[in-house]
C-alpha positions as CSV (number, residue, x, y, z in Angstrom):
1,M,10.6,-20.5,5.0
2,T,8.3,-22.6,3.7
3,S,7.8,-24.9,7.3
4,Y,5.9,-21.8,8.4
5,L,4.2,-21.0,4.9
6,D,2.4,-24.3,4.3
7,P,0.7,-24.1,8.0
8,L,-0.7,-20.6,6.9
9,I,-1.8,-21.6,3.5
10,Q,-3.8,-24.2,5.5
11,F,-5.1,-21.8,7.8
12,V,-6.1,-19.3,5.4
13,A,-7.7,-22.0,3.5
14,A,-10.5,-22.8,6.8
15,N,-10.7,-19.6,7.6
16,A,-11.4,-17.5,4.2
17,W,-12.6,-14.8,6.2
18,L,-10.0,-13.9,8.1
19,A,-7.7,-13.5,4.6
20,Y,-10.9,-11.2,3.5
21,L,-10.1,-8.9,6.3
22,T,-6.3,-9.1,6.3
23,L,-7.0,-7.8,2.5
24,F,-9.7,-5.4,3.5
25,L,-7.6,-4.1,6.9
26,A,-4.0,-4.1,4.3
27,G,-6.1,-1.7,1.7
28,F,-7.6,0.4,4.5
29,L,-3.8,1.2,6.9
30,E,-2.1,2.3,3.8
31,A,-4.3,4.8,3.3
32,V,-3.8,5.9,7.0
33,P,-1.2,9.1,7.7
34,V,2.0,7.8,9.3
35,V,0.9,4.1,9.1
36,G,0.4,4.0,5.9
37,S,4.1,4.6,5.3
38,V,5.4,1.9,7.8
39,I,2.4,-1.4,7.0
40,P,3.4,-3.7,4.3
41,G,0.1,-3.5,2.7
42,S,0.8,-3.9,-1.3
43,T,2.9,-6.9,0.3
44,I,0.0,-8.6,2.0
45,I,-2.2,-8.0,-1.1
46,L,0.1,-9.5,-3.3
47,A,1.2,-12.3,-1.3
48,L,-2.6,-13.5,-0.8
49,S,-3.5,-13.1,-4.2
50,A,-1.5,-16.7,-4.6
51,L,-4.2,-18.2,-3.1
52,V,-6.5,-17.6,-5.5
53,P,-5.6,-20.1,-8.5
54,G,-6.0,-22.9,-6.4
55,G,-9.6,-21.5,-5.1
56,E,-8.5,-20.9,-1.3
57,L,-9.5,-17.3,-1.9
58,T,-11.9,-15.8,-4.5
59,L,-10.6,-13.3,-7.3
60,Q,-13.7,-11.2,-6.7
61,W,-13.8,-11.0,-3.0
62,V,-9.9,-10.4,-3.2
63,L,-10.7,-7.4,-5.2
64,L,-13.5,-6.0,-3.6
65,A,-11.9,-6.3,-0.1
66,A,-8.5,-4.5,-0.9
67,A,-10.8,-1.6,-3.2
68,L,-13.7,-1.2,-0.1
69,G,-10.1,-1.2,2.4
70,A,-8.8,1.6,0.2
71,L,-11.5,3.7,-0.4
72,L,-12.5,3.8,3.4
73,G,-8.8,4.7,4.0
74,D,-8.5,7.2,1.7
75,G,-11.8,8.6,2.2
76,S,-11.3,9.0,5.9
77,A,-8.0,10.7,5.8
78,F,-9.7,13.0,3.4
79,W,-13.1,13.8,5.3
80,L,-10.6,14.8,8.3
81,G,-8.3,17.1,6.3
82,H,-11.2,18.9,4.9
83,R,-13.4,19.2,8.5
84,T,-10.2,20.3,9.9
85,Q,-8.0,22.0,7.2
86,N,-4.5,22.4,7.4
87,D,-4.8,22.6,11.6
88,I,-4.5,19.0,11.0
89,L,-1.5,18.9,8.9
90,N,0.3,20.6,12.1
91,T,-1.0,18.3,15.1
92,W,1.1,15.1,16.3
93,P,2.0,13.1,14.5
94,L,2.1,14.7,11.3
95,V,4.2,17.6,12.7
96,N,6.8,14.9,13.1
97,Y,6.8,14.2,9.4
98,P,7.8,17.8,7.7
99,R,9.4,16.2,4.7
100,V,6.4,14.1,3.8
101,I,3.8,16.6,4.6
102,A,6.0,19.2,2.5
103,Q,6.6,17.0,-0.5
104,S,2.6,16.1,-0.3
105,E,1.6,19.4,-0.5
106,A,4.1,19.8,-3.6
107,F,3.1,17.3,-5.7
108,F,-0.5,18.1,-4.7
109,R,-0.1,22.0,-5.8
110,R,1.6,20.6,-8.8
111,W,-0.4,18.1,-10.1
112,G,-4.2,19.0,-8.7
113,S,-6.7,16.0,-9.3
114,W,-3.9,13.8,-10.8
115,A,-2.1,14.0,-7.7
116,V,-4.8,12.3,-6.2
117,F,-5.0,9.4,-9.0
118,F,-1.0,8.9,-8.9
119,A,-0.5,9.1,-5.6
120,R,-2.6,5.6,-5.0
121,F,0.5,4.1,-6.7
122,V,3.0,5.7,-5.0
123,P,4.1,5.0,-1.4
124,P,4.8,6.9,1.1
125,I,3.1,9.9,-0.1
126,R,0.1,7.6,-1.0
127,A,-0.7,7.7,3.0
128,F,-0.7,11.5,3.0
129,V,-2.1,13.0,-0.2
130,P,-5.9,12.2,0.4
131,L,-5.5,13.8,3.6
132,T,-3.2,17.3,2.2
133,A,-6.2,17.2,-0.5
134,G,-9.0,17.8,2.4
135,A,-7.0,19.9,4.3
136,L,-6.0,22.6,1.4
137,G,-9.6,22.3,0.3
138,M,-10.6,19.9,-2.4
139,A,-13.8,19.7,-3.3
140,P,-15.3,16.3,-1.9
141,G,-17.1,15.2,-5.3
142,R,-14.1,16.6,-7.3
143,F,-11.9,14.2,-4.9
144,F,-13.9,10.9,-5.1
145,A,-14.5,11.3,-8.8
146,V,-10.8,11.0,-9.0
147,N,-10.0,8.5,-6.1
148,I,-12.3,5.8,-6.9
149,P,-11.1,5.1,-10.8
150,A,-7.5,5.1,-8.9
151,I,-8.5,2.5,-6.8
152,L,-10.8,0.6,-9.3
153,L,-7.1,0.2,-10.9
154,W,-4.8,-0.1,-8.1
155,A,-6.5,-3.2,-6.9
156,P,-6.2,-5.0,-9.8
157,A,-2.3,-4.0,-10.2
158,H,-2.0,-5.5,-6.6
159,V,-3.7,-8.9,-7.0
160,L,-3.6,-9.8,-10.5
161,P,0.6,-10.2,-10.8
162,G,0.4,-13.0,-7.9
163,I,-2.5,-14.6,-9.6
164,L,-0.1,-14.5,-13.0
165,A,3.0,-15.9,-11.1
166,V,1.3,-18.9,-9.5
167,T,-0.3,-19.8,-13.1
168,A,2.7,-19.3,-14.7
169,L,4.4,-21.8,-12.2
170,H,1.8,-24.0,-12.9
171,Q,1.9,-23.6,-16.8
172,Y,5.9,-23.2,-16.9
173,G,7.0,-25.2,-14.1
174,G,5.3,-28.0,-13.8
175,I,3.3,-27.3,-10.4
176,P,0.1,-27.8,-9.9
177,A,-1.8,-25.0,-9.6
178,H,-3.6,-25.6,-6.3
179,H,-0.1,-27.2,-4.8
180,H,1.2,-25.3,-1.8
181,I,4.5,-25.2,-3.5
182,A,3.5,-22.9,-5.9
183,K,2.4,-20.5,-3.4
184,Q,5.2,-20.9,-1.0
185,Y,7.5,-19.8,-3.8
186,W,5.3,-16.9,-4.8
187,I,4.8,-15.5,-1.1
188,M,8.7,-15.8,-0.5
189,A,9.6,-14.1,-3.8
190,V,7.2,-10.9,-2.5
191,V,8.7,-11.2,0.9
192,I,12.4,-11.3,0.1
193,G,11.3,-8.6,-2.9
194,A,9.8,-6.3,-0.2
195,L,12.4,-6.5,2.1
196,L,15.0,-5.7,-0.4
197,I,12.8,-2.7,-1.7
198,W,12.3,-1.7,2.2
199,L,16.3,-1.7,2.3
200,I,16.7,0.1,-0.4
201,V,14.3,3.1,0.0
202,F,15.8,3.4,4.0
203,A,19.3,2.9,3.0
204,V,18.5,6.2,-0.3
205,R,16.8,8.3,2.7
206,R,19.5,7.9,5.3
207,W,22.5,9.1,2.5
208,R,19.8,11.8,1.7
209,G,19.6,12.4,5.3
210,T,23.2,12.5,6.1
211,A,23.7,14.5,2.6
212,E,21.4,17.0,3.9
213,V,23.5,17.7,7.1
214,K,26.0,20.5,7.1
215,P,29.3,20.2,8.3
216,A,30.3,22.3,11.5
217,K,32.4,24.8,11.0
218,P,35.7,24.6,12.7
219,A,36.5,25.9,15.7
220,E,38.5,29.0,15.6
């Protein structure tokens, strides 16, 4: 895998604006209902943060790109729900995800404003709660008063671990921070970790779905 990551790192170093655009889109798409539940935005942000210690990317621009993407994504979803109210929850493709919609509604009704805050850190309902909050009539000022601080915490929480991991490899692994090997190790760890988490979540959902299926009555 490192043979593929090395050219990628070199490409990003020469085209930093594409990396910032990718970070923006990762933050944005994570907030889009349905799409956000399958796009590995957090994984992309974590992986690209490994390029900060070596100077390929700048910390403040990485944070800004991720935060702006999340703010625009959450804000767009909220305004869509606010304008259409409950009608949007009964349209395609949302109508194909009744369980997640129900979970988002229950989560919002139980926690109110705090649901908007905590949902930013909890996939996959992160992609549904802003829309649900708007559809259930949450005031825009109240939404953004909670959503913006959540994003300002969410962005560093996704970026700083990558920087710290590469820095640790530099300090304790004897690998220079600007060396591609440190970045390759971190990116590989993030990708493998994300795949393992996805497999666990997939297996749990399949198991829950199977457990909820009622056994057929025996023929008389």
